[in-house]
C-alpha positions in Angstrom: 160.6 -8.4 64.0 159.9 -4.9 62.8 161.0 -4.0 59.3 160.9 -0.5 57.8 161.9 0.7 54.3 163.4 4.0 53.5 163.7 5.3 50.0 166.5 7.9 49.5 165.7 10.4 46.8 167.6 13.4 45.6 167.6 15.8 42.6 171.3 15.6 42.2 171.5 13.6 39.0 173.4 15.3 36.2 172.6 12.7 33.5 168.8 12.9 34.1 167.6 16.3 35.5 164.8 16.1 38.2 165.1 12.3 38.1 162.8 11.4 41.0 159.9 13.4 39.5 160.2 12.3 35.8 156.9 10.9 34.5 156.4 7.1 34.3 153.0 6.2 33.0 151.4 9.2 34.5 153.1 9.2 37.9 156.5 10.6 39.2 159.1 7.9 39.5 159.3 8.3 43.3 155.6 7.5 43.5 156.1 4.3 41.4 158.9 3.1 43.7 156.8 4.0 46.8 153.8 2.1 45.5 155.8 -1.0 44.8 157.3 -1.0 48.3 153.8 -0.5 49.7 152.8 -3.9 48.4 155.5 -5.7 50.6 154.0 -8.1 53.1 157.0 -7.9 55.4 157.6 -4.1 55.6 155.8 -2.4 58.4 156.3 1.2 57.5 157.8 3.2 54.6 159.5 6.6 54.5 161.0 8.7 51.7 164.2 10.5 52.7 165.1 13.6 50.7 166.9 16.9 50.9 164.7 18.7 48.4 161.4 20.4 49.2 160.0 19.6 45.7 160.3 15.9 46.4 158.8 16.4 49.8 155.8 18.2 48.4 155.4 15.5 45.7 155.4 12.8 48.4 152.8 14.7 50.4 150.6 14.8 47.3 150.4 11.0 47.0 150.4 10.3 50.7 153.9 9.1 51.5 155.7 9.8 54.8 158.6 11.9 53.8 161.6 13.1 56.0 163.7 16.1 55.1 167.4 15.6 55.7 170.5 17.7 55.1 172.0 18.0 51.7 175.5 17.7 53.3 175.2 14.0 54.2 178.1 12.1 52.5 176.2 9.1 51.1 172.8 7.5 50.6 173.3 5.2 53.5 174.1 8.2 55.8 170.8 9.7 54.6 169.0 6.4 55.5 170.4 6.5 59.0 169.6 10.1 59.6 166.0 9.6 58.4 165.7 6.5 60.6 166.8 8.6 63.6 164.3 11.4 62.8 161.5 8.9 62.3 161.5 7.7 65.9 161.2 4.1 64.8 162.6 1.2 66.6 163.3 -1.3 63.8 165.2 -4.6 63.7 165.8 -4.3 59.9 166.0 -1.1 57.8 165.7 -1.6 54.0 167.3 0.9 51.7 165.3 0.9 48.5 166.8 3.0 45.7 164.5 5.7 44.4 165.5 5.0 40.8 164.4 1.3 40.6 160.8 1.6 39.5 160.6 -2.0 38.3 161.6 -3.5 41.7 158.4 -5.1 42.9 157.2 -5.7 46.5 157.3 -9.4 45.8 161.0 -9.3 45.0 161.7 -7.3 48.2 159.7 -9.8 50.2 161.8 -12.6 48.7 165.0 -10.9 49.7 163.7 -10.3 53.2 162.4 -13.9 53.6 165.8 -15.3 52.7 167.8 -12.8 54.7 166.1 -12.5 58.1 166.6 -16.2 58.8 170.4 -15.8 58.6 172.9 -14.4 60.9 174.4 -12.1 58.2 174.6 -8.3 58.5 173.1 -7.1 55.2 170.9 -8.6 52.6 171.0 -7.6 48.9 170.1 -8.7 45.4 172.1 -10.0 42.5 171.2 -11.1 39.0 173.2 -13.1 36.4 175.1 -11.1 33.8 174.2 -12.3 30.3 176.1 -10.0 27.9 179.8 -9.1 27.4 178.6 -5.4 27.2 177.2 -5.5 30.8 180.3 -7.4 32.0 182.6 -4.6 30.7 180.3 -1.7 31.6 181.7 0.3 34.6 178.1 1.4 35.4 177.2 -2.3 36.1 178.5 -3.2 39.5 179.7 -6.8 39.8 179.8 -9.0 42.8 182.0 -12.0 43.4 180.5 -14.6 45.8 181.7 -16.9 48.5 180.3 -20.4 48.6 177.7 -19.4 51.2 176.3 -16.7 48.9 177.9 -13.8 50.8 179.8 -11.2 48.8 183.6 -11.6 48.5 183.9 -8.2 46.8 182.0 -5.6 44.8 183.7 -4.0 41.8 183.1 -2.1 38.6 185.5 -4.4 36.9 184.7 -8.0 36.0 185.6 -10.1 39.0 187.3 -12.6 39.1 189.4 -12.2 36.0 190.2 -15.3 33.9 193.8 -15.2 32.8 194.8 -16.0 29.2 191.2 -16.0 28.0 189.6 -13.2 25.9 187.0 -11.3 28.0 184.2 -12.0 25.5 184.6 -15.7 26.4 184.4 -15.4 30.1 180.6 -15.7 30.4 180.8 -19.2 28.8 183.3 -20.3 31.5 181.8 -18.8 34.6 178.7 -17.1 36.0 179.1 -13.4 36.7 176.7 -11.4 38.7 175.4 -7.9 38.7 174.6 -6.2 42.0 171.2 -4.6 42.4 171.3 -1.7 44.8 168.9 -2.6 47.5 170.1 -3.3 51.0 168.4 -4.8 54.0 170.4 -3.8 57.1 170.3 -5.4 60.5 170.1 -2.2 62.6 173.5 -2.8 64.3 175.1 -3.1 60.8 173.6 0.2 59.7 174.8 1.9 62.8 178.3 0.5 62.3 178.3 1.7 58.6 177.7 5.3 59.4 180.3 5.3 62.2 183.1 4.3 59.8 185.3 6.7 57.8 185.3 6.5 54.0 187.8 3.9 53.0 190.5 4.0 50.3 188.8 1.0 48.6 185.4 2.7 48.6 187.0 5.9 47.2 188.8 4.0 44.5 185.7 2.0 43.3 183.1 4.7 44.2 181.1 2.0 45.9 180.0 2.8 49.4 179.1 -0.8 50.3 182.9 -1.5 50.4 183.2 0.6 53.5 181.3 -2.0 55.6 182.4 -5.1 53.7 186.1 -4.6 54.4 185.5 -4.6 58.1 184.3 -8.2 57.8 180.6 -7.6 57.6 178.7 -10.2 55.6 176.5 -9.2 52.7 174.1 -12.0 51.9 173.2 -12.1 48.2 169.8 -13.4 46.9 169.6 -14.1 43.2 166.7 -12.8 41.2 165.7 -13.3 37.5 163.4 -10.4 37.5 163.7 -7.8 34.7 165.1 -4.7 36.4 166.4 -1.4 35.1 167.9 1.3 37.3 167.1 4.7 35.8 170.2 6.8 35.4 169.8 8.2 31.8 167.0 9.2 29.4 167.6 5.9 27.6 167.0 3.9 30.8 163.8 5.9 31.3 162.5 5.1 27.9 163.2 1.4 28.4 161.2 1.4 31.6 158.3 3.3 30.0 158.2 0.9 27.1 158.4 -2.1 29.4 155.5 -0.9 31.6 153.3 0.1 28.6 153.6 -3.4 27.2 152.7 -5.2 30.4 
């Protein structure tokens, strides 16, 4: 089985300007992410996919294979597929590793892949238990509701499922809620199907592109991790990551 990883990376963030190139312990964030993925035992090749020549040049500086794609692509997953087509690769699984997850280690990605590739499901992804009411109520924290076989029933920015007649602050004492971590391991046919689909009303409402494929009946297999992870969207997130790494 051939597995490749593609890291989509853009300068489009409004909350954190030039996000992929911000400094984390002396290196641009995109380099930290690439170095982490480079430690994966199960990944055969890694690419960065970008629409910005500044990111392309930075990647050339630290030795990453980088593919320039159009700025007009509608989603990160469409960028992944376009980069895959340009790469000339013939993979069984394509892993979409977000370029703003500098704490996501190669070991965690390998754990996801080891659990996922032995299944018949379409996409593998990561989840972690939500511990605080603040995260449960935060729209930026994407939640996932699970079926019994650890596949996703739905993704939402709202707490799902709701517990009627109970204050929200008490929900975590009654049920486990899970945060979705934005890494996706696609069987290649699932990736091709994703980019062939139109944007759905559900996806548009929640602003979550994974719903496009989920509502066609595709199965997202969820692997739980207890690792400390922070997606970098703001300056505050960046400082938390820097402090964490400096104290390791």
